[in-house]
N, C-alpha and C positions, 0 to 999 in steps of 0.2 A: 210640260206638261206634255198631255194624254194629244191624241192623235184626234182631231173631230172629225166625224162628216162630212158630208158635201151637204145634205140636207144641212145639219145644225148650222153651219157653217153658211149658209143662203135665208136659212132664218134668224143669225142673227145679225146679216147683211138690214134685211127687214124691219127687223123690229130698229135698233139702231138708227136708220133712218126719219124712223115716227120724229116730227114734232116732241121737243118734250122731253126726250129721251134722254140722262145723262149717260146712262152706261146696262151692258149686258151682262151677268156674271152664269155661268153657266160653274157647277160643282159638284161632287159628291155630296155624297149622304155623312161624309165623315168633316167635311167643307173644306177639301180640297179645290181648288183649284183648276175648273179642266178649262174653260176658255174664258180672257173679258178684255172687253173695250176699256178697260180703266187700269189707272194708274195702280201699281203692285203695291203699294200702304193702302191706299184705299178701297182693294180689290179684299184685300186680306182682315182690311175691316171689317167690310160690309158680312164675310165669308166667317169669323170670329163673332159677332153680333146673331149674325140670322141663323144659323145651322142650329144652338141649341133651339130656337123658334122652331124652326120646323118641325123638328125632332118630340118639341112637347108638344107642339101643332096635331102631331098624328095621332100619337101618345091619347090626347082628352079625344079624337077623332072615334081612334078605334075603342075610346074607355066608354063610352056612349053606345055605343054600333056597333059589331065586331065587324060585321057585314058594312062596314061602309068604307071610306079610303078620303083624305082632305086630297085634295084634287084642283085644287087655288086658294092662294092667300092675301088679303087685299092689306095694307098698311097705311095709313095714308097721314103723317105731320103740317104745321103749315108750312114745314117748306118742299120734303120730296113726297113722291106716292113709290111703295115700293111693291111690286104686284111677287110674286112668287108663286112657282109652277110647280112642284115635284112629280118627279115620276118616278118609277122602278128604277132605274138606270144615272138617273141625275135630277141634280133640281137647278132651275132658270130662276134667279133673280135678275128683274128690269128695276132701275131704278129712273124714275122720271120727274120734271120740275112737273108739279100740276096747275101752276098755274099755269104753264106753257102749251101747254093742252086743252083748254076752255076755248071755245069755236063761237066768233063774235056773232 
């Protein structure tokens, strides 16, 4: 794994502590894990599935408007919500259980 800055470590710690968060993955644009809070096999599954989706989403946004970039993508299913924030250096994935984040 690549060394991660203190700032990124603090961000991971802060996000991981939020109610309902099941995991945080930071990967490069090729889908290789830089840092994760999840088990290796589960991390690999998410990286393999979401990396191509991020690339396609970025391409779609760019095709519709060359001056625009994808900044955030949210996918919600019955069991999970995956929030994806790509930037120039890496892609941040946050996996959470949406039922646990609902405030009563």
